[in-house]
C-alpha positions as CSV (number, residue, x, y, z in Angstrom):
1,M,87.5,29.3,54.0
2,T,90.6,30.5,52.0
3,T,93.5,28.5,50.9
4,T,96.6,29.8,49.2
5,T,100.3,29.1,48.9
6,K,103.0,31.0,46.9
7,R,102.6,31.7,43.0
8,E,99.3,29.7,43.7
9,A,95.8,30.3,43.1
10,E,93.6,31.8,45.9
11,I,90.4,29.8,46.2
12,T,87.7,31.2,48.5
13,I,84.6,29.0,49.2
14,G,81.6,31.2,49.8
15,D,79.9,30.9,53.4
16,T,76.7,32.6,52.5
17,M,76.3,31.8,48.7
18,P,77.2,28.7,46.9
19,T,80.3,30.3,45.2
20,I,83.7,29.4,44.6
21,M,86.3,32.5,43.9
22,I,89.7,31.8,42.2
23,V,92.3,34.6,42.1
24,R,95.4,34.1,40.3
25,E,98.2,36.2,38.8
26,F,99.9,35.3,35.6
27,D,103.3,36.8,34.4
28,A,101.6,37.6,30.9
29,P,99.4,40.3,29.8
30,A,95.5,40.0,29.9
31,T,95.5,39.5,26.3
32,A,97.7,36.3,26.3
33,V,95.8,34.9,29.4
34,F,92.4,35.7,27.8
35,R,93.7,34.1,24.6
36,A,94.6,30.8,26.5
37,H,90.9,30.5,27.6
38,A,89.4,31.4,24.6
39,A,91.3,29.6,21.7
40,P,90.4,25.9,21.8
41,E,93.8,24.6,20.7
42,L,95.6,26.4,23.8
43,F,92.7,25.6,26.3
44,V,93.2,21.9,26.0
45,R,96.9,22.2,26.6
46,W,96.5,23.4,30.2
47,V,93.2,22.6,31.6
48,G,92.8,20.1,34.5
49,P,95.1,18.2,36.7
50,E,98.5,16.7,35.6
51,S,96.9,13.2,36.1
52,L,95.0,13.8,32.7
53,D,96.3,12.0,29.7
54,S,94.6,14.7,27.5
55,S,91.9,16.7,26.6
56,R,90.3,17.5,23.5
57,V,87.5,19.8,22.1
58,D,84.2,18.5,20.5
59,R,83.0,22.1,19.8
60,W,84.1,25.6,20.7
61,D,82.5,28.8,19.6
62,C,84.0,31.5,22.0
63,R,81.8,34.5,21.4
64,T,78.7,36.0,23.2
65,G,75.8,33.1,22.4
66,G,78.5,30.6,21.5
67,E,78.8,27.1,23.1
68,W,81.4,24.8,24.0
69,R,82.1,21.1,24.9
70,Y,85.2,19.3,25.4
71,V,86.3,15.9,27.1
72,S,89.2,15.2,29.5
73,V,90.7,11.7,29.4
74,R,92.4,9.6,31.9
75,G,93.2,6.0,31.0
76,D,89.9,4.6,30.1
77,E,87.8,7.4,31.7
78,E,86.1,10.3,29.8
79,H,85.1,13.4,31.4
80,W,82.9,15.5,29.2
81,F,82.1,19.0,29.9
82,R,79.7,21.6,28.2
83,G,78.4,25.1,28.3
84,C,77.5,28.3,26.7
85,F,79.4,31.4,26.5
86,H,76.8,34.3,27.7
87,E,79.2,37.3,27.2
88,V,82.7,37.4,25.8
89,R,84.8,40.7,25.7
90,P,88.0,40.0,24.1
91,D,90.8,40.3,26.6
92,E,88.6,41.3,29.5
93,L,85.8,39.1,30.4
94,I,84.1,35.7,29.7
95,V,80.8,34.9,31.4
96,Q,79.7,31.1,30.5
97,T,77.8,28.2,32.2
98,F,79.5,25.0,33.1
99,T,78.1,21.4,33.3
100,Y,79.7,18.0,34.0
101,E,77.5,15.9,31.6
102,P,77.0,13.2,34.1
103,V,75.5,15.5,36.4
104,A,73.5,17.5,33.9
105,D,71.1,19.1,36.2
106,N,74.0,20.7,38.2
107,V,74.8,24.1,36.3
108,S,77.1,26.6,37.4
109,L,77.7,30.2,36.0
110,G,81.3,31.4,35.9
111,R,82.4,35.0,35.4
112,F,86.2,35.3,34.4
113,V,87.8,38.9,34.7
114,F,91.1,39.5,33.2
115,E,92.8,42.5,34.4
116,D,96.1,43.9,33.3
117,L,98.7,44.8,35.9
118,P,101.9,46.5,35.9
119,G,104.8,45.0,34.3
120,G,102.9,43.0,31.8
121,R,101.2,40.9,34.2
122,C,97.6,39.7,34.6
123,R,95.2,39.0,37.4
124,L,92.6,36.7,36.8
125,T,89.5,36.6,39.0
126,A,87.0,33.6,38.5
127,T,83.9,33.6,40.3
128,S,81.4,30.5,39.9
129,L,78.1,30.4,41.3
130,A,76.7,26.8,41.7
131,D,72.8,26.2,41.8
132,S,73.1,24.9,45.3
133,F,75.5,24.4,48.4
134,E,75.4,20.6,47.7
135,A,76.3,21.2,43.9
136,R,79.3,23.4,45.0
137,D,80.4,21.0,47.7
138,A,80.3,18.1,45.5
139,F,82.5,20.1,42.8
140,V,85.0,21.0,45.4
141,R,85.2,17.3,46.7
142,S,85.7,16.2,43.4
143,G,89.4,17.5,43.4
144,M,88.6,20.9,41.9
145,E,91.6,22.7,43.6
146,V,94.0,20.1,42.5
147,G,92.8,20.8,39.0
148,V,92.7,24.3,39.1
149,R,96.1,24.7,40.8
150,D,97.7,21.9,38.3
151,G,96.1,23.7,35.2
152,Y,97.5,27.2,36.3
153,R,100.8,25.8,36.6
154,K,100.6,24.2,33.0
155,L,99.3,27.7,31.9
156,D,102.2,29.5,33.4
157,A,104.6,27.3,31.4
158,L,102.4,27.9,28.2
159,L,102.5,31.6,28.5
160,A,106.2,31.6,29.1
161,R,107.0,30.0,25.7
């Protein structure tokens, strides 16, 4: 299944593997889009849906072998996420794990590829592999699509400054 709209992320849910692929183009070079994913002070400004009150970083060491942890806040609710950076190549690639702490047994592996396009633009291809179809489907049902699309619209605004 693939869903897409103009200027939005193309999200593809795998049929034969528990994957999610997101492809999105930005009107900024790969170096800027990478930095927005790697620098914690930028990341918390765009991650997640519009309905969040805020996000803040607990720890963030964006390098091969580093780790990360952040919280997103909505009203009285706190949603904690954590993972490890397995491979980081500036302006090119981030490979990391992703865990929603209340469901710590469900760990996904994400691969983010930053590709320069003509005209100072960038294509981001993010592929996540969940440890089961059930975990992947629960993630999709959680509102992942809204969070991705809202977040990337916020990232567009951040990159335009």
